[in-house]
C-alpha positions as CSV (number, residue, x, y, z in Angstrom):
1,X,0.0,0.0,0.0
2,X,1.2,3.5,-0.9
3,X,0.1,6.7,0.7
4,X,0.8,10.4,0.0
5,X,1.4,12.9,2.7
6,X,0.8,16.5,1.6
7,X,2.0,19.2,4.0
8,X,0.0,22.3,3.5
9,X,0.1,23.9,7.0
10,X,2.2,27.0,6.2
11,X,0.9,30.3,7.4
12,X,2.6,32.4,4.6
13,X,4.3,35.0,6.9
14,X,6.5,36.3,4.0
15,X,3.9,35.7,1.4
16,X,1.2,37.7,3.0
17,X,-1.3,34.9,3.5
18,X,-1.7,31.1,3.3
19,X,-0.5,30.3,-0.2
20,X,-2.2,27.0,-0.3
21,X,-5.6,28.7,-0.2
22,X,-5.0,31.5,-2.7
23,X,-7.2,31.1,-5.7
24,X,-5.6,30.3,-9.1
25,X,-7.9,30.1,-12.1
26,X,-10.9,29.9,-9.8
27,X,-9.7,27.2,-7.4
28,X,-7.7,27.1,-4.2
29,X,-4.0,26.2,-5.0
30,X,-4.2,23.1,-2.8
31,X,-6.8,21.5,-5.1
32,X,-4.5,21.1,-8.0
33,X,-2.0,18.6,-6.4
34,X,-4.9,16.9,-4.7
35,X,-6.6,16.3,-8.1
36,X,-3.4,14.6,-9.4
37,X,-3.0,12.4,-6.4
38,X,-6.7,11.5,-6.5
39,X,-6.3,10.6,-10.2
40,X,-3.2,8.5,-9.8
41,X,-3.9,4.7,-9.5
42,X,-0.6,4.3,-7.8
43,X,-1.7,6.3,-4.7
44,X,-4.1,4.5,-2.3
45,X,-4.7,7.2,0.3
46,X,-3.9,10.8,1.0
47,X,-3.0,12.4,4.4
48,X,-3.6,16.1,4.2
49,X,-1.8,18.3,6.8
50,X,-3.4,21.7,7.4
51,X,-3.2,24.5,10.0
52,X,-5.4,23.9,13.0
53,X,-7.8,26.7,12.1
54,X,-8.4,25.2,8.6
55,X,-9.2,21.6,9.6
56,X,-12.9,22.3,8.9
57,X,-12.1,23.4,5.4
58,X,-10.1,20.2,5.1
59,X,-13.4,18.3,5.6
60,X,-14.8,20.0,2.6
61,X,-11.8,19.0,0.6
62,X,-12.2,15.4,1.8
63,X,-15.7,15.3,0.4
64,X,-14.4,16.4,-3.0
65,X,-11.3,14.2,-3.0
66,X,-12.3,10.8,-1.7
67,X,-8.7,9.4,-1.4
68,X,-8.2,11.8,1.5
69,X,-8.4,9.4,4.4
70,X,-7.2,11.7,7.2
71,X,-6.9,15.5,7.9
72,X,-4.1,16.2,10.3
73,X,-3.1,19.3,12.2
74,X,0.3,20.5,11.2
75,X,3.2,22.0,13.2
76,X,5.1,25.3,13.1
77,X,7.7,24.0,10.6
78,X,7.2,21.8,7.4
79,X,9.3,19.0,9.0
80,X,6.9,18.9,12.0
81,X,3.9,18.8,9.7
82,X,5.3,15.9,7.7
83,X,6.1,14.0,10.9
84,X,2.6,14.5,12.2
85,X,1.2,13.2,8.9
86,X,3.5,10.1,9.1
87,X,2.5,9.4,12.7
88,X,-1.1,9.4,11.8
89,X,-0.8,6.5,9.4
90,X,-2.0,3.2,11.0
91,X,-2.5,1.3,7.8
92,X,0.1,-1.3,6.6
93,X,1.9,1.2,4.3
94,X,5.2,0.3,2.7
95,X,5.9,3.4,0.7
96,X,5.0,7.0,1.3
97,X,5.1,10.0,-1.2
98,X,5.7,13.5,0.2
99,X,4.5,16.4,-1.8
100,X,4.5,20.2,-1.0
101,X,0.9,21.4,-1.1
102,X,2.0,24.6,-2.9
103,X,3.5,22.8,-5.9
104,X,0.4,22.6,-8.2
105,X,2.0,21.8,-11.6
106,X,2.6,18.1,-11.3
107,X,1.3,15.1,-13.2
108,X,0.5,11.4,-12.7
109,X,3.5,10.6,-14.9
110,X,5.9,12.1,-12.4
111,X,4.3,10.0,-9.7
112,X,4.6,6.9,-11.9
113,X,8.3,7.7,-12.6
114,X,9.0,7.9,-8.9
115,X,7.3,4.6,-8.1
116,X,9.0,2.7,-10.9
117,X,12.4,4.1,-10.0
118,X,11.9,3.3,-6.3
119,X,11.2,-0.3,-7.3
120,X,13.9,-0.7,-10.0
121,X,16.8,0.8,-8.0
122,X,16.0,-0.8,-4.6
123,X,16.9,2.3,-2.6
124,X,15.4,4.0,0.4
125,X,14.3,7.1,-1.4
126,X,13.8,8.7,-4.8
127,X,13.6,12.5,-5.4
128,X,13.0,14.7,-8.4
129,X,15.6,17.2,-9.6
130,X,16.4,19.6,-12.5
131,X,19.7,21.0,-13.5
132,X,20.3,24.7,-12.8
133,X,20.0,26.8,-15.9
134,X,21.9,29.8,-14.6
135,X,25.4,30.1,-13.2
136,X,25.4,29.3,-9.5
137,X,27.8,31.0,-7.1
138,X,28.6,30.5,-3.4
139,X,28.4,33.8,-1.5
140,X,30.1,35.0,1.7
141,X,29.5,37.7,4.2
142,X,26.7,40.2,3.5
143,X,27.5,43.8,2.7
144,X,23.9,45.0,3.1
145,X,20.5,43.4,2.5
146,X,20.8,41.6,-0.9
147,X,24.5,42.4,-1.4
148,X,27.2,39.8,-0.8
149,X,30.8,39.0,-1.4
150,X,31.1,36.3,-4.0
151,X,33.3,33.3,-3.0
152,X,33.3,31.0,-6.0
153,X,31.4,29.6,-8.9
154,X,29.9,26.1,-8.4
155,X,30.0,23.3,-11.0
156,X,26.4,23.1,-12.4
157,X,27.1,19.6,-13.6
158,X,27.2,18.4,-10.0
159,X,24.1,20.3,-8.9
160,X,20.4,19.8,-9.0
161,X,17.4,21.9,-7.9
162,X,15.3,19.5,-5.8
163,X,11.5,19.2,-6.2
164,X,8.6,17.2,-4.8
165,X,7.0,14.7,-4.9
166,X,9.5,12.4,-3.3
167,X,9.1,8.8,-2.4
168,X,10.5,6.8,0.5
169,X,10.3,3.6,2.5
170,X,7.7,4.5,5.1
171,X,9.5,2.9,8.0
172,X,12.8,4.5,7.0
173,X,11.4,8.0,6.7
174,X,9.5,7.7,10.0
175,X,12.6,6.5,11.7
176,X,14.6,9.4,10.3
177,X,12.0,11.9,11.5
178,X,12.0,10.4,14.9
179,X,15.8,10.6,15.2
180,X,15.8,14.2,13.9
181,X,13.2,15.2,16.4
182,X,15.2,13.7,19.2
183,X,18.3,15.5,18.0
184,X,16.4,18.8,17.2
185,X,17.8,18.6,13.7
186,X,15.8,20.4,11.0
187,X,16.3,20.0,7.2
188,X,14.7,21.7,4.3
189,X,13.3,18.5,2.8
190,X,12.8,14.9,3.8
191,X,15.6,13.5,1.6
192,X,18.1,15.5,3.7
193,X,17.1,13.5,6.7
194,X,17.9,10.2,4.9
195,X,21.2,11.7,3.8
196,X,22.0,12.6,7.4
197,X,21.4,9.1,8.7
198,X,23.1,7.2,5.9
199,X,20.3,5.9,3.8
200,X,20.3,5.6,0.0
201,X,18.7,8.1,-2.3
202,X,18.7,8.7,-6.0
203,X,17.5,11.6,-8.2
204,X,15.5,11.3,-11.4
205,X,14.5,14.1,-13.8
206,X,11.9,16.5,-12.6
207,X,10.0,19.2,-14.5
208,X,11.0,22.8,-14.8
209,X,7.3,23.8,-14.6
210,X,7.0,22.1,-11.2
211,X,7.7,25.2,-9.2
212,X,7.0,25.9,-5.5
213,X,4.8,28.9,-5.0
214,X,7.0,31.2,-2.8
215,X,6.3,34.7,-4.0
216,X,3.1,36.4,-5.3
217,X,4.8,36.4,-8.8
218,X,4.8,32.6,-8.7
219,X,1.0,32.6,-8.6
220,X,1.0,34.3,-12.0
221,X,3.5,31.7,-13.4
222,X,1.6,28.7,-12.2
223,X,-1.7,30.2,-13.4
224,X,-0.3,30.2,-16.9
225,X,1.0,26.7,-16.6
226,X,-2.3,25.4,-15.2
227,X,-4.4,27.1,-17.9
């Protein structure tokens, strides 16, 4: 059995509101990834993680997307929200897919690629990544907000920009979250936890359109992609 955990519990302090509920082409942003996971025959259940004050809205989403089997209250950080979602799973799940609720431009084919690669490579996790298109530099001390000393140029051939969805062994990911919680270690994505504790991960090609909505300008971009 394979479940998806979709963390969408952010409060959007820098954005100016909860990104996951902003309307894009007439629908809340969160509905777009839910639609894809609902459609995928490789996903058997969805755990949706929301802010406490939005759990009632989650019930309305559950009526629309029948694969949602549980609505879970999230934490202050993304990592805490994913952990709460993982802990809520009582079913005999072997694999779990984690996907940011504010990445609306995904497809069932991306999910299929992850599942196939996870099986074929016999690893603990598979992530999506795309090569940087621009030159990437490492920066040093700040001069003033937005201005930095430049230290060196990085080799783009050895870099990827990481995306979700990502797929993992459920037991391995849960174990990594529990160890990280005990050590008070926070990472920017779930695969970084597996890296820390010595588990195997591979990257497969993602999609340049699969952007994470971070700024108001991103809403305009995904609106174009989704239409």
